[in-house]
RODO-2510 file (C-alpha; in nm, 4 decimals, decimal comma):
residues 645
     n   res          X          Y          Z
     1     m     0,0000     0,0000     0,0000
     2     k     0,1460     0,3366    -0,0990
     3     n     0,0342     0,6751     0,0263
     4     k     0,1820     1,0119    -0,0598
     5     l     0,2473     1,3054     0,1697
     6     v    -0,0768     1,4983     0,1480
     7     y    -0,1048     1,7189     0,4549
     8     v     0,0949     2,0368     0,4987
     9     i     0,0603     2,2559     0,8073
    10     a     0,1892     2,6090     0,7525
    11     l     0,1637     2,7312     1,1120
    12     t     0,5294     2,6993     1,2057
    13     s     0,7163     2,9579     1,4120
    14     f     1,0904     2,9986     1,3589
    15     t     1,2761     3,1399     1,6567
    16     l     1,6138     3,1338     1,8302
    17     f     1,7214     2,8733     2,0842
    18     f     2,0256     2,8676     2,3110
    19     n     2,1449     2,5691     2,5087
    20     a     2,4515     2,5986     2,7285
    21     r     2,7099     2,5928     2,4479
    22     f     2,5290     2,6588     2,1221
    23     k     2,2929     2,9057     1,9616
    24     l     2,0702     2,7515     1,7011
    25     n     1,7544     2,8339     1,5158
    26     a     1,4734     2,6257     1,6571
    27     q     1,1142     2,5827     1,5604
    28     s     0,8067     2,5042     1,7580
    29     h     0,5069     2,3473     1,5909
    30     i     0,1428     2,4325     1,6274
    31     s    -0,1206     2,1603     1,6436
    32     m    -0,3857     1,9964     1,8601
    33     q    -0,1637     1,6958     1,9352
    34     s    -0,1746     1,5805     2,2974
    35     h     0,1175     1,5171     2,5309
    36     q     0,2698     1,1703     2,4893
    37     n     0,1852     1,0757     2,8476
    38     s     0,0480     1,2362     3,1627
    39     v    -0,0001     1,6109     3,1935
    40     t     0,1804     1,7198     3,5101
    41     a     0,1094     2,0927     3,5425
    42     l    -0,0974     2,3765     3,4004
    43     a    -0,0274     2,7485     3,4407
    44     s    -0,2226     3,0578     3,3419
    45     l    -0,1018     3,4175     3,3640
    46     e    -0,2621     3,5594     3,6780
    47     i    -0,0980     3,9018     3,6547
    48     g     0,1120     4,0998     3,4124
    49     n     0,0880     4,1164     3,0346
    50     s    -0,2845     4,1518     2,9619
    51     a    -0,2302     4,0724     2,5936
    52     d    -0,1326     3,7218     2,6984
    53     e    -0,3819     3,6713     2,9778
    54     n    -0,6025     3,4286     2,7849
    55     s    -0,3205     3,1852     2,7140
    56     f    -0,2009     2,9026     2,9356
    57     f     0,0763     2,6446     2,9398
    58     s     0,0643     2,2708     2,9882
    59     a     0,3638     2,0583     3,0870
    60     g     0,4057     1,6833     3,0821
    61     q     0,6133     1,3816     3,1662
    62     d     0,7310     1,3986     2,8037
    63     g     0,9355     1,7152     2,8694
    64     f     0,7134     1,9263     2,6435
    65     l     0,5783     2,2712     2,7147
    66     i     0,2708     2,3627     2,5119
    67     k     0,1319     2,7150     2,4989
    68     w    -0,2419     2,7144     2,4342
    69     t    -0,4011     3,0298     2,2976
    70     e    -0,7591     3,1488     2,2921
    71     d    -0,8207     3,0008     1,9467
    72     g    -0,7395     2,6508     2,0790
    73     a    -0,4038     2,6199     1,9019
    74     g    -0,1134     2,4644     2,0902
    75     e     0,2467     2,5731     2,0318
    76     h     0,4645     2,2692     2,1137
    77     y     0,8298     2,2746     2,2168
    78     q     1,0261     2,0089     2,4044
    79     i     1,2646     2,1651     2,6547
    80     s     1,3831     1,8504     2,8332
    81     d     1,4185     1,4750     2,8124
    82     l     1,3079     1,4698     3,1783
    83     e     0,9648     1,4982     3,3341
    84     i     0,8464     1,8517     3,4073
    85     r     0,6863     1,8604     3,7534
    86     l     0,6209     2,2320     3,8156
    87     i     0,5849     2,5446     3,6019
    88     a     0,5437     2,9145     3,6832
    89     r     0,4785     3,2077     3,4516
    90     s     0,6531     3,5403     3,4969
    91     p     0,4431     3,8587     3,5149
    92     n     0,6393     3,9816     3,2122
    93     g     0,4275     3,7453     3,0019
    94     t     0,7348     3,6075     2,8251
    95     d     0,9344     3,3960     3,0690
    96     i     0,8344     3,0603     3,2098
    97     a     1,0160     2,8691     3,4844
    98     v     1,0085     2,4896     3,4955
    99     y     1,1214     2,2199     3,7355
   100     e     1,2660     1,9163     3,5550
   101     t     1,3528     1,5935     3,7339
   102     d     1,4305     1,2278     3,6859
   103     g     1,2667     1,1612     4,0223
   104     g     1,6070     1,1036     4,1828
   105     l     1,9433     1,2732     4,1461
   106     i     1,8593     1,5326     3,8819
   107     n     1,6589     1,8297     4,0102
   108     r     1,6854     2,1301     3,7800
   109     v     1,5037     2,4621     3,7536
   110     s     1,5355     2,6353     3,4169
   111     v     1,3897     2,9604     3,2874
   112     w     1,2874     3,0067     2,9256
   113     n     1,1993     3,3049     2,7103
   114     w     0,9077     3,1624     2,5157
   115     k     0,9111     3,4259     2,2409
   116     t     1,2621     3,3273     2,1370
   117     l     1,2655     2,9693     2,2724
   118     t     1,5795     3,0678     2,4604
   119     r     1,6913     2,9094     2,7848
   120     k     1,8019     3,2042     2,9985
   121     y     1,9607     2,9959     3,2733
   122     a     1,9369     2,6717     3,4677
   123     k     2,0088     2,5834     3,8320
   124     r     2,0742     2,2373     3,9758
   125     f     1,9490     2,1487     4,3250
   126     s     2,0633     1,8568     4,5368
   127     n     1,7113     1,7956     4,6716
   128     a     1,3636     1,7757     4,5223
   129     v     1,1941     2,1052     4,4380
   130     t     0,8645     2,1438     4,6239
   131     a     0,7475     2,4908     4,5143
   132     l     0,8078     2,7267     4,2237
   133     s     0,6666     3,0779     4,1835
   134     y     0,7452     3,4312     4,0731
   135     s     0,7061     3,7288     4,3037
   136     e     0,4254     3,9689     4,2181
   137     k     0,6346     4,2079     4,0071
   138     g     0,8548     3,9352     3,8677
   139     t     1,1681     4,0478     4,0539
   140     y     1,2328     3,7117     4,2190
   141     l     1,1967     3,3485     4,1241
   142     i     1,1231     3,1605     4,4455
   143     v     1,2213     2,7941     4,4709
   144     g     1,1113     2,5703     4,7573
   145     t     1,3220     2,2609     4,8229
   146     a     1,2966     1,9542     5,0467
   147     t     1,5555     2,0813     5,2969
   148     v     1,5576     2,2543     5,6369
   149     n     1,6542     2,5813     5,4699
   150     g     1,3933     2,5072     5,2133
   151     i     1,3514     2,8338     5,0228
   152     v     1,5844     2,9899     4,7667
   153     f     1,5475     3,3350     4,6089
   154     l     1,6852     3,3853     4,2585
   155     n     1,7152     3,7044     4,0597
   156     a     1,4453     3,6290     3,8030
   157     s     1,6423     3,7866     3,5177
   158     s     1,9903     3,6483     3,5788
   159     g     1,9364     3,3421     3,7984
   160     s     2,1872     3,4604     4,0591
   161     q     2,1008     3,3554     4,4144
   162     i     1,9963     3,6253     4,6625
   163     s     2,0629     3,5688     5,0315
   164     g     1,9152     3,7257     5,3444
   165     k     1,5512     3,7281     5,2377
   166     i     1,4489     3,4988     5,5257
   167     q     1,6524     3,4940     5,8472
   168     e     1,4991     3,1888     6,0154
   169     q     1,5006     2,8348     5,8825
   170     s     1,1875     2,7963     5,6756
   171     g     1,1799     2,4161     5,6570
   172     i     1,0217     2,2464     5,3574
   173     i     0,7975     2,4908     5,1691
   174     s     0,5278     2,3886     4,9211
   175     m     0,3792     2,7365     4,8573
   176     a     0,5335     3,0844     4,8479
   177     r     0,3447     3,3996     4,7496
   178     s     0,4639     3,7589     4,7687
   179     s     0,2594     4,0702     4,8356
   180     a     0,1851     4,3150     4,5541
   181     t     0,4693     4,5383     4,6759
   182     e     0,7126     4,2452     4,7116
   183     n     0,7829     4,3627     5,0672
   184     s     0,6381     4,0534     5,2323
   185     m     0,5582     3,6903     5,1615
   186     v     0,3372     3,4106     5,2881
   187     l     0,4742     3,0547     5,3057
   188     y     0,3034     2,7227     5,3651
   189     s     0,5001     2,4346     5,5138
   190     p     0,3618     2,0778     5,5054
   191     a     0,4785     2,0577     5,8675
   192     g     0,1628     2,2582     5,9397
   193     s     0,2391     2,6296     5,9366
   194     l     0,1383     2,9426     5,7489
   195     t     0,4131     3,2014     5,7934
   196     y     0,4339     3,5691     5,6982
   197     v     0,7817     3,7145     5,6407
   198     n     0,9111     4,0641     5,5693
   199     i     1,1483     3,9883     5,2831
   200     r     1,3063     4,3344     5,3031
   201     t     1,4359     4,2655     5,6533
   202     g     1,4130     3,8862     5,6586
   203     q     1,2135     3,8949     5,9822
   204     q     0,9084     3,6807     6,0555
   205     k     0,5884     3,8841     6,0942
   206     a     0,3389     3,6132     6,1968
   207     r     0,3073     3,2361     6,2117
   208     f    -0,0104     3,0275     6,2338
   209     n    -0,0558     2,6574     6,2938
   210     v    -0,2721     2,5022     6,0236
   211     a    -0,3408     2,1510     5,8965
   212     q    -0,0352     1,9425     5,8180
   213     g     0,0425     1,7716     5,4894
   214     l    -0,1902     1,9760     5,2703
   215     k    -0,1390     1,9290     4,8983
   216     q    -0,2328     2,1716     4,6170
   217     p    -0,1854     2,4740     4,8510
   218     v    -0,3494     2,7865     4,7041
   219     l    -0,4521     3,1397     4,7996
   220     f    -0,7740     3,2989     4,6766
   221     n    -0,9886     3,6094     4,7268
   222     n    -0,6814     3,8370     4,7042
   223     n    -0,4890     3,6204     4,9505
   224     v    -0,7599     3,6408     5,2192
   225     f    -0,8163     3,2637     5,2114
   226     f    -0,5731     2,9732     5,1999
   227     a    -0,6810     2,6223     5,0997
   228     g    -0,5280     2,2786     5,0589
   229     v    -0,6221     1,9134     5,0201
   230     n    -0,5616     1,6050     5,2343
   231     d    -0,6959     1,2496     5,2178
   232     a    -1,0224     1,3502     5,3854
   233     g    -1,1087     1,6638     5,1925
   234     i    -1,0447     2,0379     5,1645
   235     s    -0,9282     2,2694     5,4432
   236     v    -1,0082     2,6396     5,3949
   237     v    -0,8223     2,8798     5,6256
   238     q    -0,8779     3,2505     5,6893
   239     a    -0,5218     3,3399     5,5955
   240     t    -0,4891     3,6595     5,8002
   241     t    -0,5831     3,4876     6,1280
   242     g    -0,4903     3,1240     6,0671
   243     t    -0,8412     3,0104     6,1647
   244     e    -0,9894     2,7192     5,9725
   245     a    -1,3019     2,8624     5,8121
   246     k    -1,4354     2,5376     5,6696
   247     f    -1,3432     2,1733     5,6205
   248     v    -1,5255     2,0001     5,3377
   249     t    -1,5267     1,6265     5,2843
   250     a    -1,4294     1,5550     4,9237
   251     a    -1,2968     1,2591     4,7261
   252     n    -0,9662     1,3371     4,5506
   253     p    -1,0559     1,6977     4,4698
   254     i    -0,8596     1,9137     4,2257
   255     l    -0,8556     2,2784     4,3383
   256     l    -0,9276     2,5338     4,0656
   257     c    -0,8731     2,8993     4,1470
   258     s    -0,6431     3,1958     4,1125
   259     r    -0,5562     3,4294     4,3976
   260     f    -0,7993     3,6838     4,2529
   261     d    -1,1012     3,4511     4,2475
   262     r    -1,3515     3,5410     4,5174
   263     d    -1,4695     3,1802     4,5481
   264     l    -1,2955     2,8412     4,5515
   265     y    -1,3834     2,6001     4,2705
   266     y    -1,2867     2,2350     4,2701
   267     l    -1,3432     1,9199     4,0667
   268     e    -1,4528     1,5974     4,2356
   269     f    -1,4919     1,2461     4,0950
   270     d    -1,7232     0,9892     4,2568
   271     g    -1,6264     0,6998     4,0278
   272     r    -1,9155     0,7618     3,7890
   273     s    -1,8953     1,1282     3,6899
   274     y    -1,7158     1,4513     3,7694
   275     a    -1,8741     1,7359     3,9613
   276     l    -1,7543     2,0952     3,9425
   277     k    -1,8294     2,2509     4,2803
   278     v    -1,7779     2,5877     4,4456
   279     l    -1,7257     2,7129     4,8016
   280     e    -1,8584     3,0677     4,7985
   281     n    -1,6970     3,3433     5,0028
   282     l    -1,9587     3,4702     5,2490
   283     d    -1,7966     3,7538     5,4430
   284     n    -1,4198     3,7189     5,3983
   285     n    -1,4130     3,5132     5,7194
   286     t    -1,5841     3,1930     5,6145
   287     v    -1,7180     3,0104     5,3102
   288     g    -2,0486     2,8430     5,2424
   289     n    -2,1307     2,4776     5,1926
   290     p    -2,0420     2,3180     4,8571
   291     k    -2,2650     2,3993     4,5618
   292     t    -2,2626     2,1914     4,2448
   293     v    -2,1996     2,4091     3,9408
   294     k    -2,2315     2,1288     3,6877
   295     t    -2,2008     1,7534     3,6518
   296     i    -1,9526     1,6376     3,3891
   297     s    -1,9470     1,3056     3,2053
   298     r    -1,6591     1,0733     3,2865
   299     l    -1,3948     1,0308     3,0212
   300     p    -1,3916     0,7126     2,8089
   301     g    -1,1377     0,4334     2,8409
   302     g    -1,0534     0,4921     3,2047
   303     e    -0,8952     0,8298     3,1319
   304     a    -0,8674     1,0426     3,4464
   305     i    -0,8233     1,4143     3,5120
   306     v    -0,5046     1,4694     3,7159
   307     c    -0,4537     1,8477     3,7230
   308     g    -0,6331     2,1705     3,6464
   309     v    -0,6231     2,5484     3,6530
   310     k    -0,8806     2,8281     3,6398
   311     s    -0,8115     3,1165     3,4027
   312     g    -1,0782     3,3837     3,4206
   313     n    -1,4053     3,2036     3,3555
   314     d    -1,2339     2,9136     3,1822
   315     i    -1,1326     2,5901     3,3525
   316     l    -0,8530     2,3899     3,1902
   317     l    -0,7922     2,0270     3,2837
   318     g    -0,5135     1,7790     3,2071
   319     s    -0,5403     1,3994     3,1979
   320     q    -0,3046     1,1104     3,2691
   321     k    -0,3208     1,0233     2,8971
   322     g    -0,1848     1,3624     2,7949
   323     h    -0,5058     1,5308     2,6843
   324     i    -0,6214     1,8853     2,7645
   325     y    -0,9895     1,9595     2,8250
   326     k    -1,1841     2,2786     2,8752
   327     t    -1,5043     2,3847     3,0473
   328     d    -1,6210     2,7019     3,2225
   329     s    -1,7373     2,8024     3,5679
   330     d    -2,0923     2,8937     3,4616
   331     y    -2,3786     2,7036     3,6234
   332     a    -2,5279     2,4355     3,4003
   333     p    -2,8775     2,5104     3,2678
   334     g    -3,0092     2,1708     3,3797
   335     p    -2,9329     1,8666     3,5945
   336     g    -2,7927     1,6468     3,3169
   337     q    -2,4285     1,5618     3,2585
   338     i    -2,2297     1,7717     3,0150
   339     p    -1,9129     1,6648     2,8307
   340     l    -1,5743     1,8316     2,8553
   341     y    -1,4533     2,0110     2,5438
   342     p    -1,1284     1,8516     2,4178
   343     l    -0,8506     2,0852     2,3079
   344     t    -0,6276     1,7948     2,2009
   345     d    -0,6489     1,4848     1,9880
   346     d    -0,4249     1,1883     1,9071
   347     i    -0,3532     1,2957     1,5516
   348     y    -0,0266     1,1134     1,4904
   349     d     0,0975     0,7572     1,4981
   350     r     0,4224     0,7518     1,6937
   351     i     0,7336     0,6371     1,5083
   352     y     0,9268     0,4125     1,7474
   353     d     1,2413     0,3544     1,5438
   354     i     1,4062     0,4147     1,2063
   355     s     1,6595     0,2223     0,9973
   356     q     1,8366     0,2891     0,6678
   357     a     1,7265     0,0757     0,3735
   358     g     1,9489     0,1713     0,0807
   359     e     1,8377     0,5121    -0,0446
   360     s     1,5134     0,4806     0,1525
   361     f     1,4411     0,4306     0,5216
   362     y     1,2220     0,2052     0,7343
   363     f     0,9867     0,3660     0,9870
   364     l     0,8504     0,1479     1,2669
   365     t     0,5119     0,2244     1,4229
   366     k     0,3039     0,0236     1,6667
   367     n     0,1312    -0,1824     1,3983
   368     a     0,3440    -0,1586     1,0855
   369     v     0,6794    -0,1046     0,9189
   370     f     0,6702     0,1638     0,6497
   371     k     0,9284     0,2399     0,3831
   372     s     0,9699     0,5920     0,2518
   373     s     1,2164     0,8666     0,1616
   374     y     1,2226     1,2448     0,1553
   375     d     1,2681     1,2779    -0,2197
   376     n     0,9954     1,0223    -0,2907
   377     s     0,7412     1,0869    -0,0183
   378     f     0,5302     0,7822    -0,0995
   379     v     0,4690     0,5538     0,1973
   380     d     0,5025     0,1821     0,1290
   381     k     0,3814    -0,0576     0,3979
   382     a     0,6664    -0,3076     0,4182
   383     a     0,5442    -0,5354     0,6986
   384     e     0,3058    -0,5796     0,9878
   385     n     0,4268    -0,5162     1,3428
   386     s     0,2879    -0,6586     1,6651
   387     n     0,3989    -0,3718     1,8894
   388     q     0,7740    -0,4339     1,8707
   389     t     0,9661    -0,1124     1,9409
   390     n     1,2973    -0,1464     1,7546
   391     i     1,4086    -0,2251     1,4003
   392     i     1,7310    -0,3343     1,2273
   393     t     1,7826    -0,3641     0,8512
   394     y     1,9480    -0,6948     0,7555
   395     n     2,0219    -0,7170     0,3826
   396     d     1,6734    -0,7135     0,2238
   397     d     1,5006    -0,8275     0,5428
   398     i     1,4011    -0,6708     0,8742
   399     i     1,4762    -0,7640     1,2352
   400     l     1,2268    -0,6528     1,4996
   401     w     1,2835    -0,6531     1,8752
   402     t     1,1692    -0,4753     2,1914
   403     r     1,3916    -0,2983     2,4416
   404     n     1,3449    -0,3849     2,8115
   405     s     1,1471    -0,6955     2,7196
   406     v     1,1859    -1,0724     2,6837
   407     r     0,9758    -1,0803     2,3673
   408     p     1,1185    -1,2987     2,0877
   409     v     1,3496    -1,1330     1,8361
   410     q     1,1890    -1,1660     1,4913
   411     l     1,3228    -1,1833     1,1370
   412     i     1,0774    -1,0464     0,8785
   413     d     1,1166    -1,1787     0,5243
   414     s     1,0253    -0,8672     0,3267
   415     d     0,9398    -1,0645     0,0107
   416     r     0,7189    -1,3293     0,1704
   417     q     0,5894    -1,1022     0,4483
   418     t     0,6549    -1,3793     0,7007
   419     a     0,7956    -1,3546     1,0532
   420     t     1,0361    -1,6045     1,2114
   421     n     1,1359    -1,6022     1,5773
   422     l     1,5167    -1,6028     1,5976
   423     f     1,5593    -1,6346     1,9743
   424     t     1,3915    -1,5394     2,3002
   425     p     1,6016    -1,3445     2,5523
   426     s     1,6283    -1,5014     2,8976
   427     k     1,6588    -1,1544     3,0527
   428     k     1,5225    -0,8182     2,9466
   429     l     1,6905    -0,7142     2,6256
   430     q     1,8772    -0,3850     2,6721
   431     s     2,0339    -0,3551     2,3285
   432     l     2,0612    -0,5513     2,0043
   433     r     2,3343    -0,4655     1,7539
   434     l     2,4099    -0,6076     1,4086
   435     f     2,7732    -0,6674     1,3115
   436     g     2,7952    -0,8395     0,9737
   437     d     2,5886    -1,1571     1,0118
   438     s     2,6023    -1,1546     1,3922
   439     l     2,3558    -1,0091     1,6398
   440     i     2,5100    -0,8949     1,9686
   441     a     2,2491    -0,8950     2,2449
   442     l     2,2933    -0,7297     2,5840
   443     e     2,0520    -0,8912     2,8287
   444     g     1,9716    -0,7565     3,1736
   445     n     2,2904    -0,5445     3,1858
   446     t     2,4724    -0,8651     3,2821
   447     t     2,5094    -1,0903     2,9763
   448     v     2,6422    -1,0459     2,6229
   449     n     2,5256    -1,3092     2,3726
   450     k     2,5920    -1,3610     2,0028
   451     y     2,3373    -1,4980     1,7552
   452     d     2,4781    -1,6048     1,4174
   453     l     2,2195    -1,5332     1,1479
   454     k     2,3894    -1,7660     0,8997
   455     d     2,3947    -2,0880     1,1024
   456     n     2,1394    -1,9945     1,3737
   457     n     2,4031    -2,0532     1,6413
   458     f     2,3596    -1,8889     1,9828
   459     e     2,6710    -1,8250     2,1969
   460     r     2,7345    -1,6564     2,5325
   461     l     3,0330    -1,4222     2,5047
   462     y     3,0589    -1,2454     2,8403
   463     e     2,8950    -1,2148     3,1811
   464     g     2,9412    -0,9286     3,4265
   465     s     2,7459    -0,6520     3,5957
   466     a     2,6458    -0,2923     3,5170
   467     l     2,7098    -0,3540     3,1465
   468     q     2,6059    -0,0687     2,9155
   469     d     2,6916    -0,1714     2,5591
   470     a     2,8886    -0,4215     2,3510
   471     a     3,0478    -0,4109     2,0062
   472     l     3,1909    -0,7027     1,8077
   473     y     3,5069    -0,5777     1,6354
   474     g     3,5850    -0,8212     1,3561
   475     e     3,5124    -1,1857     1,4331
   476     n     3,7089    -1,2397     1,7526
   477     i     3,7242    -0,9139     1,9483
   478     l     3,4484    -0,7909     2,1763
   479     y     3,4491    -0,4511     2,3432
   480     v     3,2170    -0,4164     2,6427
   481     a     3,1240    -0,0782     2,7917
   482     k     3,0313    -0,0787     3,1587
   483     s     3,0444     0,1007     3,4899
   484     s     3,3902     0,1228     3,6462
   485     a     3,2325     0,0517     3,9866
   486     t     3,2157    -0,3208     3,9044
   487     n     3,4958    -0,5696     3,8400
   488     p     3,7125    -0,5393     3,6497
   489     p     3,7451    -0,1723     3,7618
   490     s     3,7414    -0,0134     3,4162
   491     s     3,4587     0,1346     3,2108
   492     l     3,5777    -0,0395     2,8918
   493     i     3,7097    -0,3940     2,8560
   494     f     3,8567    -0,5940     2,5685
   495     i     3,7650    -0,9619     2,5280
   496     d     3,9108    -1,2200     2,2930
   497     v     3,6002    -1,4282     2,2230
   498     t     3,8122    -1,7293     2,1208
   499     t     4,0505    -1,7482     2,4182
   500     k     3,8150    -1,5610     2,6571
   501     e     4,1070    -1,3382     2,7598
   502     t     3,9664    -1,0244     2,9265
   503     v     4,1712    -0,7035     2,9422
   504     p     4,0485    -0,3884     3,1214
   505     l     4,1502    -0,0818     2,9225
   506     s     4,2994     0,2281     3,0802
   507     m     3,9888     0,4451     3,1206
   508     s     3,9408     0,6825     3,4149
   509     s     3,5732     0,7453     3,3394
   510     n     3,2908     0,6323     3,5656
   511     v     3,0885     0,4778     3,2852
   512     t     3,1191     0,4218     2,9104
   513     y     2,8433     0,3520     2,6553
   514     s     2,7369     0,3979     2,2900
   515     l     3,0196     0,2050     2,1230
   516     n     3,0465     0,2223     1,7456
   517     y     3,2905     0,1733     1,4607
   518     a     3,3061     0,1372     1,0857
   519     e     3,5204    -0,1169     0,9044
   520     n     3,8947    -0,0620     0,9581
   521     t     3,8406     0,2452     1,1758
   522     a     3,8911     0,3403     1,5361
   523     l     3,6370     0,2436     1,7985
   524     y     3,4243     0,5353     1,9145
   525     g     3,2286     0,5714     2,2351
   526     i     3,1015     0,8074     2,5032
   527     s     3,2298     0,8254     2,8598
   528     v     3,1013     1,0089     3,1668
   529     y     3,3423     1,1387     3,4303
   530     e     3,2623     1,2675     3,7799
   531     n     3,5186     1,4240     4,0124
   532     n     3,5249     1,4352     4,3918
   533     s     3,3396     1,7676     4,4005
   534     g     3,0461     1,6184     4,2107
   535     s     3,1127     1,7984     3,8817
   536     s     3,0556     1,5911     3,5692
   537     r     3,1727     1,5936     3,2108
   538     t     3,0870     1,3740     2,9138
   539     e     3,3326     1,2978     2,6346
   540     l     3,3064     1,1449     2,2899
   541     f     3,6303     0,9542     2,2371
   542     s     3,8138     0,7380     1,9867
   543     l     4,0214     0,4315     2,0703
   544     s     4,2908     0,2896     1,8459
   545     p     4,2534    -0,0916     1,8380
   546     e     4,6247    -0,1313     1,7626
   547     t     4,7719     0,0898     2,0357
   548     r     4,4647     0,1062     2,2625
   549     t     4,5219     0,4786     2,3082
   550     v     4,2200     0,6982     2,3805
   551     t     4,1684     1,0423     2,2220
   552     s     3,9006     1,2915     2,3276
   553     i     3,7055     1,4322     2,0323
   554     m     3,4431     1,6524     2,1954
   555     q     3,3415     1,7320     2,5515
   556     l     3,0319     1,8448     2,7402
   557     n     3,0727     1,9978     3,0859
   558     d     2,7735     1,8107     3,2208
   559     e     2,6456     1,4560     3,2499
   560     d     2,4742     1,3072     2,9454
   561     p     2,4032     0,9369     3,0058
   562     n     2,2057     0,8703     2,6864
   563     a     2,3825     1,0258     2,3879
   564     f     2,4174     0,8253     2,0663
   565     i     2,6899     0,7864     1,8047
   566     k     2,6223     0,7184     1,4356
   567     l     2,9020     0,6720     1,1819
   568     y     2,8744     0,7410     0,8100
   569     s     3,1810     0,7596     0,5853
   570     s     3,4232     1,0007     0,7586
   571     f     3,1491     1,1590     0,9708
   572     i     3,0541     1,0979     1,3328
   573     y     2,7029     1,2080     1,4281
   574     t     2,5948     1,2543     1,7889
   575     n     2,3362     1,4301     2,0034
   576     l     2,5828     1,4922     2,2861
   577     g     2,4220     1,7616     2,5006
   578     k     2,0724     1,6365     2,4048
   579     s     1,9548     1,9489     2,2224
   580     q     2,0842     1,9061     1,8665
   581     i     2,2703     1,6881     1,6182
   582     i     2,6425     1,7505     1,5829
   583     s     2,8606     1,6067     1,3070
   584     y     3,2368     1,5660     1,3316
   585     n     3,4497     1,5133     1,0226
   586     t     3,7338     1,2798     1,1177
   587     a     3,9332     1,3905     0,8126
   588     t     3,9140     1,7684     0,8656
   589     k     3,8612     1,7601     1,2467
   590     r     3,5730     2,0079     1,2110
   591     q     3,2352     2,0127     1,3837
   592     f     2,9029     2,1083     1,2260
   593     h     2,5798     2,1766     1,4154
   594     y     2,2318     2,1011     1,2807
   595     k     1,9381     2,3125     1,3895
   596     r     1,6814     2,1264     1,5950
   597     s     1,3074     2,0975     1,5504
   598     a     1,0265     2,1191     1,8076
   599     s     1,1291     1,7913     1,9711
   600     l     1,4665     1,6682     2,0958
   601     p     1,6632     1,4242     1,8739
   602     l     1,6700     1,0563     1,9710
   603     k     1,8359     0,8719     1,6808
   604     i     1,9846     0,9419     1,3404
   605     e     2,0117     0,7504     1,0115
   606     r     2,1748     0,8593     0,6879
   607     n     2,2129     0,7646     0,3224
   608     s     2,4106     0,9329     0,0442
   609     s     2,1842     1,2368     0,0135
   610     r     1,9654     1,2648     0,3212
   611     l     1,9974     1,2644     0,6963
   612     v     1,6861     1,1713     0,8952
   613     v     1,6435     1,2267     1,2688
   614     l     1,3983     1,0406     1,4882
   615     n     1,2688     1,2832     1,7508
   616     r     1,1530     1,1997     2,1009
   617     d     0,7895     1,2787     2,0198
   618     g     0,7846     1,0149     1,7443
   619     s     0,8266     1,2584     1,4556
   620     i     1,1130     1,2718     1,2059
   621     s     1,3181     1,5642     1,0738
   622     w     1,4839     1,5673     0,7326
   623     y     1,8166     1,7345     0,6534
   624     n     2,0524     1,7811     0,3645
   625     p     2,3740     1,6569     0,5323
   626     e     2,5629     1,9616     0,4049
   627     l     2,3112     2,2156     0,5388
   628     g     2,2218     2,2962     0,8972
   629     t     1,8545     2,3794     0,8560
   630     v     1,5613     2,1416     0,8817
   631     l     1,4145     2,0603     0,5412
   632     a     1,0891     1,9353     0,6925
   633     d     0,9356     1,7760     0,9997
   634     w     0,7109     1,4779     0,9258
   635     y     0,4584     1,3036     1,1443
   636     m     0,2937     0,9748     1,0524
   637     t    -0,0849     0,9885     1,0695
   638     t    -0,2971     0,7056     1,2020
   639     e    -0,3953     0,6424     0,8369
   640     g    -0,0347     0,5784     0,7325
   641     q     0,0248     0,9121     0,5612
   642     w     0,2671     1,1965     0,6302
   643     y     0,1889     1,5301     0,7917
   644     e     0,4526     1,7895     0,7090
   645     f     0,5350     2,0927     0,9214
***
């Protein structure tokens, strides 16, 4: 079946992006496409630039920020390969602060100028970030962390830290709001306190004991009321006295209000339908009993609302499946259920993997393998796929496998359209590499096996721990990349697969990965180094097989544990630094930087005339290898056709 590229979307914004070391033109894309997985945060503009007051941002586990405008269009741009947990909009209407994390060691706050898609600065924290907000005039960016001295003030423009704003230990803070003058601030601690501080002098003005462990802490009615959620319901506190004005029993409520809303809205789910309810402000000292504004139909397929925000009269909601929905705070005309209005849709079929096939390329989706090229944009369905996630081209055939799985590795005969199981991993398959007629399989980060495609022979080559990658160099030499924390204490080892002799190479790095080579060339790889002070650097290196000497080719003054290397002719391609593709000419020793698209690059393939990049959102970007600009961004539709941006 062949389909041609038929859809062209012209709404593409070209702007400037800066990431640590490089300036590059970047482009967002505008569509109704949802996040790839759960929405984690929503943010409207409560104060500041009135021209932008009807827009809001959504953030997700996919590392995307999407700006939604009044016409329902979403401007997509991926700022991180990590989950975004918190976002805050500056009163200047341009900047947005985000908290990115891997849920463990990496806790980073970065600030972006959305008009130029420029990262202004980034700050690493050793502990989890628990609160993120701008002061009323946008002078300070306030970061709460899970430490005893839990609050950090940054100059919102430069990112420099400002000391002396709070004299006493604040403890863990999950909400921080400044006054309109930025002379004072109110803080909520999950330990059970609401504290007022003069941030000019650093002195505490007042402290009230309130309910402990409240989540979703918010202020409303011009900071007169404070509210939060626990397992039993909603606590509403008169914020100027610390007196609990009302406690309302509610099942998993999502609070929906801005500080300027007179009343507190919230969404509740009883297992059958959603109810939008309101607690009305009676006299600035207490609130009334809950009133139901409207009953909302549950979402199909078990989809659940996980976050929300109120922007004027509009209520925006995010789901665990990545969708954005909209309703309003008007009372329903009748008792019946009303549906939510979807702002997003699943327009595209995600491309999981790509592989060169002569002058064309294979594109793997959940249900099929497609063959296509930039110069001939017809789409040819080459094979069926039963949800395998990775593809390798083997002569005229295809090998399919799934990372982090024990699913059988399959060989697809492209002529007969038949699938044959080659072998079933005994441990979760971490990587599968093709070297000539041999498949090198890394299972469970402990075992390296070889499967001979000619004689169907299966052989165990090496066993160890904390293994990262393996490359078969010729017929008898195996290089294994690993952590230096395990024996033997080197991040790269040499193994003679015939004699089983194992030689640790002289590498001072903590871990090595992404090994690659072309015939009769040096071995290339990536190593991560960490010194005693905790500073990290990542290097792309070459190793001479004859002398076993290591040469550094390029360096990043940060940790990048997932960069790739692709070799083509005399060129090395990598995404070291995560934000863009870099090529290095081994003959001229020169680097060349390719401009990125709306999503971060994940993998690259190349033929004689075209370079294609698989992006993290499942799209692809086409390049002329000699030019730095993106020729086109393509998305595969659910009908097996191309969308072009």
